[in-house]
C-alpha positions as CSV (number, residue, x, y, z in Angstrom):
1,X,96.8,-24.7,-40.2
2,X,93.8,-23.8,-42.4
3,X,91.7,-26.5,-40.8
4,X,92.5,-25.1,-37.4
5,X,91.7,-21.6,-38.4
6,X,88.4,-22.6,-40.1
7,X,87.4,-24.5,-36.9
8,X,88.4,-21.9,-34.3
9,X,87.8,-18.5,-35.9
10,X,84.1,-18.9,-36.6
11,X,83.5,-20.1,-33.1
12,X,85.5,-17.2,-31.6
13,X,83.6,-14.7,-33.7
14,X,80.2,-16.0,-32.4
15,X,81.4,-16.1,-28.8
16,X,82.8,-12.6,-29.2
17,X,79.4,-11.5,-30.5
18,X,77.8,-12.9,-27.4
19,X,80.3,-11.2,-25.1
20,X,79.8,-7.8,-26.8
21,X,76.0,-8.2,-26.8
22,X,76.1,-9.1,-23.2
23,X,78.0,-6.0,-22.3
24,X,76.0,-3.6,-24.5
25,X,72.5,-5.0,-24.3
26,X,72.5,-6.3,-20.7
27,X,71.1,-9.6,-21.9
28,X,69.7,-12.1,-19.3
29,X,72.2,-15.0,-19.1
30,X,69.7,-17.2,-17.3
31,X,67.1,-17.0,-20.0
32,X,69.5,-17.9,-22.8
33,X,71.0,-20.6,-20.6
34,X,67.6,-22.2,-20.0
35,X,66.8,-22.1,-23.7
36,X,70.0,-24.0,-24.4
37,X,69.6,-26.5,-21.5
38,X,65.9,-27.3,-21.9
39,X,65.3,-26.9,-25.6
40,X,68.3,-26.7,-27.9
41,X,70.7,-29.2,-26.2
42,X,68.0,-32.0,-26.0
43,X,67.1,-31.4,-29.6
44,X,70.7,-31.5,-30.8
45,X,71.4,-34.6,-28.7
46,X,68.3,-36.5,-30.0
47,X,69.0,-35.5,-33.6
48,X,72.7,-36.4,-33.5
49,X,72.2,-39.8,-31.9
50,X,69.1,-40.8,-33.8
51,X,70.5,-40.0,-37.2
52,X,74.1,-40.9,-36.5
53,X,76.0,-43.4,-38.6
54,X,78.8,-43.8,-36.0
55,X,80.3,-47.1,-35.0
56,X,78.4,-48.3,-31.9
57,X,81.3,-50.3,-30.5
58,X,83.4,-47.2,-30.6
59,X,80.5,-45.3,-28.9
60,X,80.5,-47.6,-26.0
61,X,84.2,-47.4,-25.5
62,X,84.0,-43.6,-25.7
63,X,81.2,-43.6,-23.1
64,X,83.3,-45.7,-20.8
65,X,86.3,-43.5,-20.9
66,X,84.1,-40.4,-20.3
67,X,83.1,-42.0,-17.0
68,X,86.6,-43.1,-16.0
69,X,88.5,-40.0,-17.1
70,X,87.3,-37.5,-14.5
71,X,88.2,-40.1,-11.8
72,X,91.7,-40.6,-13.3
73,X,92.2,-36.8,-13.6
74,X,91.2,-36.4,-10.0
75,X,93.9,-38.8,-8.8
76,X,96.5,-37.1,-10.9
77,X,95.7,-33.5,-10.4
78,X,95.0,-33.8,-6.6
79,X,98.6,-34.8,-6.2
80,X,99.7,-31.8,-8.3
81,X,97.7,-29.4,-6.2
82,X,99.1,-31.0,-3.0
83,X,102.7,-30.6,-4.2
84,X,101.9,-27.0,-5.2
85,X,100.9,-26.4,-1.5
86,X,97.2,-25.4,-2.1
87,X,94.8,-25.7,0.8
88,X,91.9,-28.1,0.6
89,X,89.2,-25.6,-0.5
90,X,91.4,-24.2,-3.3
91,X,92.2,-27.7,-4.5
92,X,88.6,-28.6,-4.5
93,X,87.7,-25.6,-6.7
94,X,90.6,-26.2,-9.0
95,X,89.5,-29.8,-9.5
96,X,86.2,-28.5,-10.8
97,X,88.0,-26.4,-13.3
98,X,90.4,-29.1,-14.5
99,X,88.6,-32.5,-14.6
100,X,85.6,-31.2,-16.6
101,X,85.8,-29.6,-20.0
102,X,83.5,-27.3,-21.9
103,X,82.3,-30.1,-24.1
104,X,79.0,-28.5,-24.9
105,X,78.7,-24.9,-26.0
106,X,82.4,-24.9,-27.1
107,X,83.3,-28.5,-27.8
108,X,80.3,-29.4,-30.0
109,X,80.8,-26.5,-32.5
110,X,84.6,-27.0,-32.6
111,X,84.2,-30.7,-33.3
112,X,81.7,-30.0,-36.1
113,X,83.9,-27.4,-37.7
114,X,87.1,-29.5,-37.4
115,X,85.8,-33.0,-38.2
116,X,82.3,-32.6,-39.7
117,X,79.0,-34.2,-38.7
118,X,80.4,-37.5,-37.7
119,X,82.9,-35.8,-35.4
120,X,80.1,-33.9,-33.8
121,X,78.1,-37.1,-33.3
122,X,80.9,-38.6,-31.3
123,X,81.4,-35.2,-29.5
124,X,77.7,-35.4,-28.5
125,X,78.2,-38.7,-26.8
126,X,81.1,-37.3,-24.9
127,X,79.0,-34.2,-23.9
128,X,76.0,-36.3,-22.7
129,X,78.1,-38.7,-20.6
130,X,80.2,-35.9,-19.1
131,X,77.0,-34.0,-18.2
132,X,75.8,-37.0,-16.2
133,X,79.1,-37.4,-14.4
134,X,79.2,-33.6,-13.7
135,X,75.7,-33.8,-12.2
136,X,76.8,-36.6,-9.8
137,X,80.6,-36.8,-9.3
138,X,80.9,-33.0,-10.0
139,X,78.5,-32.3,-7.2
140,X,80.5,-34.6,-4.9
141,X,83.7,-32.7,-5.8
142,X,82.1,-29.3,-5.1
143,X,80.3,-30.3,-1.9
144,X,83.0,-32.7,-0.6
145,X,81.9,-34.2,2.7
146,X,78.6,-32.2,2.5
147,X,77.6,-34.3,-0.5
148,X,73.8,-34.9,-0.6
149,X,73.3,-38.1,-2.6
150,X,69.6,-37.5,-3.1
151,X,70.2,-34.0,-4.5
152,X,72.8,-35.4,-6.9
153,X,70.5,-38.1,-8.1
154,X,67.6,-35.6,-8.6
155,X,70.0,-33.4,-10.7
156,X,70.5,-36.3,-13.1
157,X,66.8,-37.2,-13.1
158,X,66.0,-33.6,-14.1
159,X,68.4,-33.4,-17.0
160,X,66.4,-33.3,-20.2
161,X,69.4,-34.2,-22.2
162,X,69.6,-37.6,-20.6
163,X,66.0,-38.5,-21.8
164,X,66.8,-37.1,-25.3
165,X,69.9,-39.3,-25.4
166,X,67.9,-42.4,-24.4
167,X,65.2,-41.7,-27.0
168,X,67.8,-41.0,-29.7
169,X,69.5,-44.4,-28.9
170,X,66.2,-46.2,-28.9
171,X,65.3,-44.8,-32.3
172,X,68.7,-45.6,-33.7
173,X,69.1,-49.1,-32.3
174,X,65.6,-50.1,-33.3
175,X,65.6,-48.5,-36.8
176,X,62.5,-46.4,-35.9
177,X,61.5,-43.9,-38.6
178,X,60.7,-40.5,-36.9
179,X,57.7,-38.8,-38.5
180,X,58.6,-35.7,-40.5
181,X,56.3,-33.6,-38.4
182,X,58.6,-34.3,-35.5
183,X,62.0,-34.8,-37.3
184,X,61.9,-31.4,-39.1
185,X,61.4,-29.1,-36.1
186,X,63.9,-31.1,-34.0
187,X,66.4,-30.8,-36.8
188,X,65.9,-27.1,-37.1
189,X,66.3,-26.6,-33.4
190,X,69.4,-28.8,-33.4
191,X,70.9,-26.7,-36.2
192,X,70.2,-23.5,-34.4
193,X,71.8,-24.8,-31.2
194,X,75.4,-24.6,-32.4
195,X,75.3,-20.8,-32.9
196,X,73.4,-20.2,-29.7
197,X,75.8,-22.3,-27.6
198,X,78.8,-20.2,-28.7
199,X,76.8,-17.0,-28.2
200,X,76.0,-18.2,-24.7
201,X,79.7,-18.9,-24.0
202,X,80.6,-15.3,-24.7
203,X,77.6,-14.1,-22.7
204,X,78.6,-16.2,-19.7
205,X,82.1,-14.6,-19.6
206,X,80.7,-11.1,-19.1
207,X,81.5,-9.8,-15.7
208,X,84.2,-12.3,-14.8
209,X,87.1,-10.7,-12.9
210,X,90.3,-11.8,-11.2
211,X,93.1,-10.3,-9.2
212,X,96.9,-10.9,-9.2
213,X,96.7,-13.4,-6.3
214,X,94.8,-15.8,-8.5
215,X,97.4,-16.0,-11.3
216,X,99.5,-18.9,-9.8
217,X,96.6,-21.4,-9.3
218,X,94.9,-20.2,-12.5
219,X,98.0,-20.7,-14.6
220,X,98.5,-24.2,-13.3
221,X,94.8,-24.9,-13.9
222,X,95.0,-23.8,-17.5
223,X,98.1,-25.9,-18.2
224,X,96.5,-29.0,-16.7
225,X,93.2,-28.5,-18.4
226,X,94.4,-27.6,-21.9
227,X,97.6,-29.8,-22.1
228,X,97.7,-32.5,-19.4
229,X,94.1,-33.6,-19.6
230,X,94.0,-34.3,-23.3
231,X,97.4,-36.2,-23.0
232,X,95.9,-38.4,-20.3
233,X,92.8,-38.9,-22.4
234,X,94.9,-40.0,-25.4
235,X,96.6,-42.6,-23.3
236,X,93.5,-43.8,-21.6
237,X,91.6,-44.0,-24.9
238,X,94.3,-46.2,-26.5
239,X,94.3,-48.5,-23.5
240,X,90.6,-49.3,-24.0
241,X,91.0,-49.7,-27.8
242,X,89.8,-46.4,-29.2
243,X,91.3,-45.3,-32.5
244,X,90.6,-43.2,-35.5
245,X,88.0,-40.4,-35.3
246,X,86.5,-41.4,-31.9
247,X,90.0,-41.3,-30.3
248,X,90.6,-37.9,-31.9
249,X,87.3,-36.5,-30.6
250,X,88.1,-37.8,-27.2
251,X,91.3,-35.9,-27.2
252,X,89.8,-32.7,-28.7
253,X,86.9,-32.7,-26.2
254,X,89.3,-33.3,-23.4
255,X,91.4,-30.3,-24.6
256,X,88.5,-27.8,-24.2
257,X,88.7,-25.1,-21.5
258,X,87.0,-25.4,-18.1
259,X,83.3,-26.2,-18.2
260,X,81.0,-23.3,-17.5
261,X,78.8,-25.6,-15.4
262,X,81.8,-26.1,-13.1
263,X,81.5,-22.4,-12.2
264,X,77.8,-22.9,-11.4
265,X,78.7,-25.7,-9.0
266,X,81.5,-23.7,-7.4
267,X,79.0,-20.9,-6.7
268,X,76.4,-23.3,-5.4
269,X,78.8,-25.0,-2.9
270,X,81.1,-22.0,-2.2
271,X,84.1,-23.9,-3.8
272,X,86.2,-20.9,-4.6
273,X,83.8,-19.5,-7.2
274,X,85.9,-16.4,-8.1
275,X,88.9,-18.7,-8.7
276,X,86.9,-21.1,-10.9
277,X,85.3,-18.3,-12.8
278,X,88.6,-16.6,-13.5
279,X,90.2,-19.9,-14.5
280,X,87.3,-20.5,-17.0
281,X,87.8,-17.0,-18.5
282,X,91.6,-17.4,-18.8
283,X,91.3,-21.0,-20.0
284,X,88.8,-20.1,-22.7
285,X,91.1,-17.3,-24.0
286,X,94.2,-19.5,-23.9
287,X,92.4,-22.3,-25.7
288,X,92.4,-20.3,-28.9
289,X,96.0,-21.2,-29.4
290,X,96.0,-24.6,-27.8
291,X,93.0,-25.9,-29.6
292,X,94.4,-24.7,-32.9
293,X,97.5,-26.7,-32.2
294,X,95.6,-29.8,-31.1
295,X,93.4,-29.7,-34.3
296,X,96.5,-29.4,-36.5
297,X,98.1,-32.4,-34.7
298,X,95.0,-34.5,-34.8
299,X,94.2,-33.7,-38.4
300,X,97.7,-34.9,-39.4
301,X,97.4,-38.3,-37.7
């Protein structure tokens, strides 16, 4: 229980600070978001991968499941939404909120607080791969038949985190010594990223609203995202041979609330943006209890 509290409470306090600051100071979400996307996230990704001591065979297995899992969840959850009687546009929006998790500005800090630096190193791998899948397959889900393959490809090409990940792996695999004049500022930026990610999470939830008609689909979305998705990830991870800490991080990252970037895609392609935004808010609040439970279970294994 203490481990769960130590992991969740600090993250919540920083996110709450971001929410209150956003309400009181009218902060510009886009500026903070760009800072995270173009500076802090690449720095954290490069620093984690280049200095990591994680098992590379486990890293490849984790990367594989990160690609396969959204496809698996799409097959499972599409049937659930069909049985629930949701029309196509609603189902498309709900898929965005259920198959992708907030593995970045929420998942990375929680993984660090719960399982230390090695846990965050594996969580970074999950975050990077999911970001690529979100920029491609996520666009397909949001745009459906209006999918523009070129736009999806360009979205991946423009992702600075992808290049940071590639550089980090090259440095790690080849045993390259990064000069201190580069390593130190990158390390400082990476360290600052964790707090800013959580601050941005709270900031992004400012202004999110919902009405009573959304509670049925949102409740189902939260159950699938916070409970069903990590269970599916646990089974899939075992099937490809994951165990130990990488398997625990896979489950923990899969148990995170809906990804904030899913909301951005929903607005971009008019895939029920109000519904997706409200599901993200409710899922984030509900995850306080569910993540604490998952951390206790995983810590005891």
